[in-house]
Each structure stands twice: as C-alpha cells, then as structure tokens.
C-alpha positions as CSV (number, residue, x, y, z in Angstrom):
1,M,0.0,0.0,0.0
2,F,2.8,2.4,0.9
3,K,4.7,1.6,-2.3
4,L,1.6,2.3,-4.4
5,H,0.6,5.5,-2.6
6,S,1.2,8.4,-5.0
7,A,1.4,11.4,-2.7
8,N,3.7,14.2,-3.8
9,L,5.8,14.7,-0.7
10,V,7.3,18.1,-1.5
11,P,9.9,19.7,0.9
12,S,7.5,22.5,2.0
13,I,5.1,19.9,3.5
14,L,7.9,18.3,5.5
15,E,9.1,21.7,6.7
16,E,5.6,22.6,7.8
17,W,5.4,19.4,9.7
18,R,8.8,19.8,11.3
19,Q,7.7,23.2,12.7
20,E,4.2,22.0,13.8
21,K,5.3,18.9,15.7
22,T,7.2,20.9,18.3
23,H,3.8,22.2,19.5
24,F,2.0,18.9,19.9
25,P,3.3,18.0,23.4
26,K,1.7,21.2,24.7
27,L,-1.6,20.4,23.0
28,Y,-1.7,16.7,24.0
29,N,-0.6,16.6,27.6
30,N,-3.1,13.9,28.7
31,P,-1.1,11.0,30.2
32,N,-3.6,8.5,28.7
33,V,-3.4,9.9,25.2
34,S,-0.6,9.7,22.7
35,L,-0.2,11.0,19.1
36,T,1.3,9.1,16.2
37,V,1.9,10.6,12.8
38,V,2.2,8.2,9.8
39,E,4.1,9.2,6.7
40,M,2.0,7.7,3.9
41,C,4.9,7.5,1.4
42,T,6.9,5.2,3.6
43,P,6.0,2.6,6.3
44,K,7.2,4.8,9.1
45,F,5.6,6.5,12.1
46,E,6.6,9.0,14.8
47,L,5.4,8.9,18.4
48,H,5.2,12.4,19.9
49,I,3.6,12.0,23.3
50,G,4.9,10.3,26.5
51,M,1.8,8.2,27.3
52,H,3.6,5.1,26.0
53,K,6.5,5.6,28.4
54,E,4.2,4.7,31.3
55,W,2.0,2.1,29.7
56,L,3.9,0.4,26.9
57,H,7.2,-1.4,26.6
58,H,8.1,0.1,23.2
59,K,11.5,0.7,21.7
60,A,10.1,3.6,19.6
61,I,9.7,5.8,22.7
62,E,13.5,5.7,23.3
63,I,14.4,7.3,20.0
64,E,13.6,10.4,18.1
65,E,13.7,9.2,14.5
66,P,10.7,7.7,12.6
67,T,10.2,4.0,13.4
68,N,8.9,1.2,11.2
69,F,5.7,-0.8,11.8
70,T,7.5,-3.9,13.1
71,Y,7.5,-2.5,16.6
72,L,3.8,-1.7,16.5
73,I,2.8,-5.1,15.2
74,S,4.9,-6.9,17.7
75,L,3.1,-5.1,20.5
76,T,-0.4,-5.9,19.2
77,H,-2.3,-8.8,20.5
78,P,-1.8,-11.8,18.1
79,Q,-5.6,-12.1,17.8
80,D,-6.0,-8.4,16.8
81,R,-3.2,-8.2,14.2
82,I,-5.2,-9.3,11.2
83,F,-8.2,-7.3,12.3
84,S,-6.1,-4.2,12.8
85,L,-4.4,-4.4,9.4
86,E,-7.7,-5.3,7.7
87,T,-9.4,-2.3,9.3
88,E,-6.7,0.1,8.2
89,I,-6.7,-1.3,4.6
90,I,-10.5,-0.9,4.4
91,G,-10.2,2.7,5.8
92,Y,-7.5,3.5,3.2
93,E,-9.7,2.1,0.4
94,I,-12.7,4.2,1.5
95,L,-10.5,7.3,1.9
96,M,-9.1,7.0,-1.6
97,S,-12.5,6.4,-3.1
98,L,-13.7,9.8,-1.9
99,S,-13.4,13.1,-3.7
100,P,-10.6,15.4,-2.5
101,A,-13.2,17.6,-0.7
102,K,-14.7,14.7,1.2
103,R,-11.2,13.3,2.1
104,Q,-10.8,16.4,4.3
105,L,-13.7,15.1,6.5
106,F,-12.7,11.5,6.6
107,W,-11.9,9.7,9.9
108,M,-11.9,6.1,11.2
109,K,-11.9,4.6,14.7
110,Y,-11.2,1.2,16.0
111,H,-9.9,-0.7,19.0
112,R,-6.9,-2.9,19.4
113,R,-5.0,-4.5,22.3
114,F,-1.4,-3.5,23.0
115,M,1.1,-5.1,25.4
116,D,1.9,-3.0,28.5
117,V,5.2,-3.0,30.4
118,N,4.1,-6.0,32.4
119,G,3.4,-8.1,29.4
120,D,-0.4,-7.8,29.8
121,Y,-2.7,-6.7,26.9
122,F,-5.0,-3.7,27.3
123,F,-7.5,-2.2,24.8
124,Y,-6.7,1.2,23.2
125,A,-9.0,3.3,21.1
126,L,-7.5,4.7,17.9
127,H,-8.8,7.7,16.0
128,L,-7.3,8.3,12.5
129,K,-7.6,11.3,10.3
130,V,-5.6,13.0,7.6
131,H,-3.3,15.8,8.8
132,K,-1.8,16.9,5.5
133,F,-2.6,16.6,1.8
134,D,-0.5,17.4,-1.2
135,D,-1.7,19.9,-3.9
136,N,-3.8,17.1,-5.6
137,G,-5.7,16.3,-2.4
138,T,-3.8,13.1,-1.8
139,P,-3.1,12.2,1.9
140,V,0.5,12.7,3.0
141,L,0.4,12.5,6.8
142,I,-2.1,10.6,8.9
143,M,-2.7,11.6,12.5
144,V,-3.5,8.8,14.9
145,E,-4.7,9.6,18.4
146,T,-4.4,6.7,20.7
147,K,-6.3,6.5,24.0
148,R,-6.0,3.8,26.7
149,L,-9.4,2.5,27.6
150,P,-10.5,2.2,31.2
151,K,-9.6,-1.0,33.1
152,K,-13.3,-2.1,33.3
153,Y,-13.4,-2.1,29.5
154,Q,-11.1,-5.1,29.0
155,P,-13.1,-8.1,27.8
156,D,-11.5,-11.2,26.4
157,K,-12.3,-10.4,22.8
158,I,-14.1,-7.4,21.2
159,H,-13.6,-5.8,17.8
160,Y,-14.9,-2.3,17.2
161,R,-14.4,-0.2,14.1
162,E,-16.2,2.7,12.5
163,F,-15.7,4.9,9.4
164,S,-17.0,8.4,8.7
165,H,-17.9,7.4,5.1
166,K,-19.1,4.2,3.6
167,I,-18.3,2.8,0.2
168,K,-21.0,3.9,-2.2
169,Q,-21.7,0.5,-3.7
170,E,-22.4,-1.0,-0.3
171,T,-24.7,1.8,0.7
172,K,-26.8,1.4,-2.5
173,R,-26.9,-2.4,-2.1
174,V,-28.3,-2.5,1.4
175,E,-30.4,0.6,1.5
176,P,-33.8,-0.7,0.1
177,I,-34.1,-3.5,2.7
178,L,-32.4,-1.8,5.7
179,K,-35.0,0.9,5.6
180,K,-37.1,-1.5,7.7
181,L,-34.6,-1.4,10.5
182,S,-33.7,1.5,12.8
183,P,-30.0,2.7,12.8
184,R,-29.5,0.9,16.1
185,E,-31.1,-2.3,14.9
186,Q,-28.8,-2.1,11.8
187,K,-25.8,-1.8,14.1
188,V,-26.9,-4.8,16.3
189,L,-27.5,-6.9,13.2
190,E,-24.0,-6.1,11.7
191,L,-22.2,-6.9,15.0
192,A,-24.2,-10.1,15.5
193,Y,-23.3,-11.2,12.0
194,E,-19.6,-10.5,12.7
195,G,-19.8,-13.0,15.5
196,F,-20.2,-10.8,18.6
197,T,-22.2,-12.1,21.5
198,S,-25.0,-10.1,23.0
199,S,-22.8,-9.1,26.0
200,E,-20.1,-7.9,23.6
201,I,-22.6,-5.9,21.6
202,A,-23.9,-4.3,24.8
203,L,-20.3,-3.2,25.6
204,I,-19.7,-1.8,22.1
205,L,-23.0,0.1,22.0
206,K,-23.0,1.0,25.7
207,I,-26.5,-0.4,26.3
208,S,-27.8,-3.2,28.5
209,I,-27.7,-6.8,27.4
210,N,-31.5,-6.9,27.8
211,T,-31.8,-4.0,25.3
212,V,-29.6,-6.0,22.9
213,K,-31.8,-9.0,23.2
214,A,-34.9,-6.9,22.6
215,F,-33.3,-5.5,19.4
216,R,-32.5,-9.0,18.2
217,K,-36.1,-10.1,18.7
218,K,-37.3,-7.1,16.7
219,I,-34.8,-7.7,13.9
220,L,-35.9,-11.4,13.6
221,K,-39.6,-10.4,13.5
222,K,-39.1,-7.6,10.9
223,Q,-37.1,-9.9,8.6
224,N,-39.4,-12.9,9.3
225,V,-36.6,-15.3,10.1
226,N,-35.5,-17.2,13.2
227,K,-31.7,-16.8,13.0
228,M,-29.6,-13.6,13.0
229,H,-27.4,-14.7,10.2
230,M,-30.5,-15.3,8.0
231,A,-31.7,-11.8,9.0
232,Y,-28.4,-10.4,7.7
233,V,-28.7,-12.4,4.4
234,V,-32.3,-11.2,3.9
235,A,-31.3,-7.6,4.7
236,H,-28.4,-7.7,2.1
237,K,-30.2,-9.6,-0.6
C-alpha cells in the first residue's frame, strides 16, 4: 500500500510538519493519550507524546527518529493483528474512493490491544484522520490519536471499528431492505453477523444486554426469520 501510494511529498510539506510537531506536546498533555503521525509514502511513524512511556514497553519511545511498523505489530495482541491491518486497509480504500473535498472530512476509529510494560494486553481506542494533503488532495500525513481505555473495558475479545464514510456501492446495495430497521437495529445486526455475542454488543454500543436481546427479537420479527445470520442475508439480498 505504501509503495503504491502516490502522494507528492514536497519539501515544503515536510518543513511545515517539522515546525508543527514541536507544539503537539503542549496540546496533547493527557497522560492517557498519545499522538502518532504516519508518513503515507513510507512505512514509518513517529510517536510524539509520552503516554507510552508509562503504559507500553516500546523501543520507539526511546528514539527520536521515525520508526517502522515492526515495533507496532509486535506489541499488538496476536488475535488483533489481522483485524487491525484489515481495518486500516478498508479505511484506506474508503478514503481513496472519496473526492478530495470529502477526504478532508474522513476519519476512522477502531480498538486494538497492546502489550503493556508487564506483558499484559489492554485495549486502546485509535482515531485516525488525515493531517496533511498534497496539492492534488492526496493524503500525505495521517494523524493517529491513541487513548488507553478504562480497566473495566477489558473483555477477552471485542472488535470495534467505524468509518465516517461508507463505500457507495455497499450503501446502495443494502439501503432498500435496511429501511425496515432503525439505525441501532442495523448496528446490532451487523455486529451479530460478525460474531459478537449479546454481551459484547452491549459493551460496544453502551447499552444493557436486555436491550440488545430486545433488538435481536425485533430484527428477527421484521425480517421474518429465526436466525440472525439469516436476517443479515435477507437484509443484504
């Protein structure tokens, strides 16, 4: 992906970034939040905030120069690595499918587990958006805000991701049937189809498990089926 990315990384953009990044420690001084900037033309990133020094055992915090993704992947929970890479590839494909004007508004969010200094894995919320574009509207620098989630939000397995824009073809394909379902019912259906349990869906959507069960019953009734996977098939037919 990095090799195929065609951003025009002119010296003026790099100079702007060099001057800007000295101010970020003052803007992001929350000990539970860090900032990472990814250079889209090369598989490198820079960590700029000290949150990782306390929570993560990460070689990248000990050096100033940009670091490759090997460090980041090695810290990610083995069960989250494919999900994380898949999420970022999907996000990139959606971003590049948008017009230059809409790219300015694009963002994506997802959760992944990182290893802390004690060798334990904790969930972090990542929020990605484009920080700089070239003259053609192609992304050059991606800003990633990483926030450590509270201790109580540490289930065995949960995968959350969200994009500000959807791929147009998918929206057109599901819209006629999904009008039957409320936005919350659509979300419950999607998560159930992806394999999440009712308790995991309740955590993601911040609602009670009884509410999730009620939504599931409504979905099955509206789609006139007795299994959630069949409800999904009917909704996307």
